[in-house]
N, C-alpha and C positions, 0 to 999 in steps of 0.2 A: 916044374915050378908053377906053371899055370894050373896044373891039376891040384897041387897043394893049396894054392890060393882059393880055388873053387870049393874044396872041402872045408877050408877054414871059414869062408863066407857062409857056406851052407850050415855049418855047425852054429855059427852066430845067430843065424835066422831061427834055427831050431831052439836054441836057448832062449831067444827073445819070445818065441811063440809059447814055450813052456812057462816063462815068467808071466806073460800076459794072461795065460790060461789060469795060473795060480792066483793072480790078482783078481781075476773075474770070479773065481771060486770064493775067495775071501769076501768080496763085495756081496756075492749072492748069499753066503751064510750070514753075514751081518745084516742084510736086508730081512732075512727070515727071522733072525733073533729080534730085530727091532719091531717087526710086524707082530710077533708074539707078545712082546712087552706092551706095545700100544693097545693090542686087542685085550690083553689081560687087565690093564688099567682102565680101559673104557668099560669093560664088563663090571669091574668093581664099582665104578662111579654110576653107571646107568642101571645096574641091576635093582637097587632099591627103588629108583624112580619108576621103572617098568613094572615092578611088583605092586607098587601103590596104585598105578594106573589100572592094572588088571583087577586089583581088589576094589577100587572105587566104582567100577562099572558093573560089579556083580550084584545080582539080586540076593536077598537074604536067604532064599532057598538053596542057592548054590554053595553056601557055606557048609552045608551038611551033605553035599553030594560027593561021593568018593571019586567020581570021574572028572571033577572040575579041579584043575590046578591053575592054569593060566587063562585059558579062554573060557569065559562063562557061557552057560547055556541060556540064561535069561539076562539080557542086557537091560540096565536101568540107570537113570540119572537121579534117582530118589536120594541116594547117599549124598550127592552134592547139594540137593535141596535141603536136606535135614542139617547137614554141616553148616551151610550158609545161614540157615535160620537160627541155629543155636549160637553160632559165633557172631551173629549180627554183622555179617561179613563186610558189607560195603562201608559201614561206619568204622569198623575195626581197620579196614584197609586204609581209609583216609587218615585215621589217627596214627597208624604205624608209619605211613609214608611221611606225614608231617614231622613226626619225631625223628625219624631216620634222616630226612633231608636237612632238618635244622642242625642236628648234631654233626652231620657230615660236613656242612659248610663251615661251622665254627671250628671243628677239629682240624680241618685242612688249613684254615687261616692261621690258627695258633701254632700248629706243628710246623708250618712253613717258616714262620718267624723264628721259632726255636731252632729249627734245623739250620737256617741261615746264620743265626748267631753262633752256633757251635762250629760251623764250617769256616766262617770268615772273621768273626769278631773275637779275637783272642784276648782274654782277660784272666786275672788271677783266679785260680780255682775252676776254670772252665773244664779242664780234664776230669776233675773230681765230680763236677756236676754231670758231665756226660756219662761217667761211670754209673752215676745214680740213675740216669735214663736207661742205660742198658740193664741195670738191675731190676727196673720195673718190668722189663720184658720177661725176666727169669722168675721173679717172685709171683707165686699164685695169688690171684685177687682175693681169695678167701682169707689170707693172713691179715689183710688190712680192712676187712669188711666191717668189723665191729667199730673201730675208731671212726670210719667214714660215716657209718650209720648214726652213731651218737652225735657226731659233729653236725650232720644235716638235720637231725631231730631237734637239736637245741642250737640252731645257727645264730652266732653272735657277730660274725665278721670282725673278729679280733676285739670284741667288746664295744663296737660302735653302734650296733643295732639297739641294744638295751637303752642307750641314751635317748632314743626317740620313741621307744615303746613302753616306757615306764619300768624299765629293768627286766622285761620279759624277753627271752629269746624267741626266734621265729622257727616254726616247724616247716621245713621245706619238703618233707616226705609227701607222697601221693600227689606230686606235681611234676612239671617238667623242669623245674629249677635245678635239681641235682644234675641233670644231663647238660643243661645250659652252662652251669658254673664249671663243671669238670671239662667241658669242651672248650670254653674260653681260656682256661688255664692250662691247656694241653695236658690234661690229666684224665682224659676219658678212656674208654675201652680201647686197648691196643695203641694208645698214644705214643708209647715209647718206641714201638716199631715204626710208626709214621715219622717221628723225629729222626730216627736213624736213616730212613729212606731219603728224606729231604737233605740231610747232612751229606750223605754219600753223593747225591746228585749235584749239590752246589759245589762240593769239593772238586768235581770233575769239570766245572766251567773254568776256563782260563782266567787268571787274575787280571790279565791285561784288559779284559772287557770292563772290569770295575775301575781300574786305574784310569782308563780313558774317560769314563764318566766323571771321576773325581776331578780330573784336569779341566773338564768342561764346567766345573762348578756344582755338580750334583752332590747332594748330601747322601748319607747312608740310606735313609728312608726312600729317597727318590730313586737311588740306584736299585734298591730291592724291588720297588713297585714297578718301575718302568723298564728295567733291563733284566734283572735276575728272574723275577716271577714269570714274565712271558716266555722266557727260555726254559722254564721248569714245567711246562705243560705235561710231559710224560710222567713226571713224579706226581703232579697234581691229579692226573687221571687215575694213576695207580692207587694213591691214598684215598681218593674220593670213592672209588668202587669198593676197596677193602672196607672202609669205614661204613659205607651204606649197608653192605651185605652183613657185616658183623653186628651192626646195631639192629638190623632187621631180625636177625636170628638170635639175638641175645635174650637169654631167659634169666641169667644170674642177677645182673644189676636191675633189669626191668622189674622182676618180681620182688626185688628188695626195695626199690624206690617207689614203685607204683603198686597199689593194691586194688583200686576200683576202676582204673581207666581201661578202656577197651583197646588193647593192643594185641598183636598176634600171639606173643608168648603167653600172656595171661589167658587169653581165650582158648588156646590149645591146651593149657594146663587144666582148665575147668571144663573142657569139652566132655570127658567121660562122665563127670558128675552131673552135668546138665542133661546129658543124654539119658541117664538112668531114670530121671523123673519125667521124661518126655513120653507122650503117648503117640505111637506110630500106627496109623491105620486102625485106630480104635483099640489097640492093645498096648499095654504098658511095657516098655522095653525091659525094665528091671535090670538084672545083673547078668545078662547074656554076654559073656566075655568075648565071644567071637564077633558078635554084631557090634559091640562097643569098640573093639579093635578095628573093625572095618570102617566105621564112621570116623574114628580118630585118624586113620590113615588117609581118608578123604580130606579131612581138615588140614593135615600136614601138606598134602598135595596142593590144596588151595593156598596155603601160606607161602609155599615156595614158587608157585606159578608166576607171580609178578617178577621175581628175580630171574627166572628163566627167560621171560619175555624181554626184560631189560638186557640180559646178556646176549640175546640174539642180535640186538641192535648195536651193542658197544664192544662185542668181543674182539673185533679187528683192532680198535683203538687200544683195548686193554692189552692185547698181546704185544703190540708195538711199544706201548709204554713200559711194559715189563722188560723188554729187551734193552731199552734206552736208559732205564734207571740204574741206580747203584746197588740194587738188592744183592747181587752176587759179587759186588766189588769190595 
């Protein structure tokens, strides 16, 4: 009897050891798979940036060297100097930052109001209106470009402006007013997504918090400003960063509304043309496609450099806010 118990106990230990060994193998295999996936995604993201850095520090002579691929033989910063000179970099940087910051603040404020209304203030037709908000996420912006362009070109504000201008509409193109108006009305770039994020976040806050405020005599506006909005900092950070980056990189609406202002998207678009007519070291650049591409890559690197610097400082807050918002809810 004692011998049977000993064998039974020993077999249990062996089975437990085999099970633990199998689980450790599963964890090890999953760790390897996860490492390969992360490395692959990191390579896809970092490869274009590393390639542009390697191209930006090359000398013009290295473009025609068959042995130069990544590491140049002749290091130079002249590409940065030419790109900054052609783009009028510092003025362009200031204008782009001002435009992106203004639209980001106005968009976050208007979308927070809209998201709170859809989450808490139930009214007739609210579901249909929110379906329209979701539709704006799905519909390509090119489908409504012509009506928006014509409306901004001959802006009348529902017929009120001609009453004060002698019957003439106002042309808002080539100014910041299109961005300001669309941001105030929660109709700016990707505004439908921002409204959805705020709605999902506000729906996750317990209603008892608002009811306690109403019992204390707070109005809807006071409850939103003093209770709901401070608790919505994760959603605000997410929307703010998304809005700033997308507005900074936007070329579709920026090139449509602005034609002569110095912003990053416009200057990058005109960079090859301006470089063709530029004289470098006493020689006209002309139509050398390889050199034009090299300087344009340098300009793109200069355009995304401020975003990379900003991300280095706010990435921890951004990741935490993504985890706490209702993006996946």
